[in-house]
N, C-alpha and C positions, 0 to 999 in steps of 0.2 A: 668131128665129133669130139667134142670131150665129156666125158664121164668121171665122176668122182670114184674113188676107189671102193669105198661101197656100195656103189652102185652096179659096179661092173659085174658082183654075183648075181644079179638078176637080170642083167644084158648083155652076159657072155655070148649068147648065140647069136645076137643082133649084131653085136659091135665086132664079132669075127665072120660073119657073112658081109658085112660092108668092107673090111678091108681084104677079104677073099674076093669077092667077086665085082667089086666097083673100086679097089684100088684105096679107097678111102684109108686115111690115117686117124688113129683115135690114141687120142693124148689122156691118160687116166693123171686125174689131179690128187693131190691130198692138201688139204686144208685149203683149198682152193688154188694152190699153185701146180702148174705143171710139173710131175714126177716122170713118168715114163711113156713109151709112146708102142704102140701095136702096129706095126708096117706090113706091109704085103713081101714076099720072097723076091719080087721084083726090085721094091725099094732097096732093100739088103744086100742083094747084090752090089746094085750100083751104089752102095754105102763103101760096101767093102773095096770095090774098082776103085773109088777115089782114093781111100787111105792107101789099098798098094802102090797107087801110082805115087801121092805124097814119101811113101816110104822108098821106092826107087828113085823119087829125087834127092832124099837126102843121102842115100846112097852115095848117087852119084857125085855130090858136092864133098862128100868125105873122101872117096877115090880121088879127087881133083886136089883136093887140100893137101892130102899124103903126097902127090905127085909134086905138087909145087915145093914140097918143102923135102923131097928128095927121101921119104919113108919107105920103109917095105913094108909090106902087109904081114898083120900076125897071123901063123897058120892057125886053122881051126881046132887042129888037136889040141897045140898048145893051149889055148882059150878053154878050151874044156878041161883040160890038165888041170889049170891053173884054179878053174872055179871047182875042179873038183867032180866033175859029171862023169 
């Protein structure tokens, strides 16, 4: 379902019900172009799991690269101190 941002005001209940009960994704458009989507919590959880998996892959590659270069990891406490956290 695609709706203009101005249309969502009068169709919010219907749009949310479609997302909640059918899992449909609602795309809101601004000037005819997709701007944002309303998705179910299941879809959000799936997207976050994918992002987490990608983060793990990047971290593993960074660790492997450090090992290849025989570099030592920087302690988190030192990083926090250098960043003023």
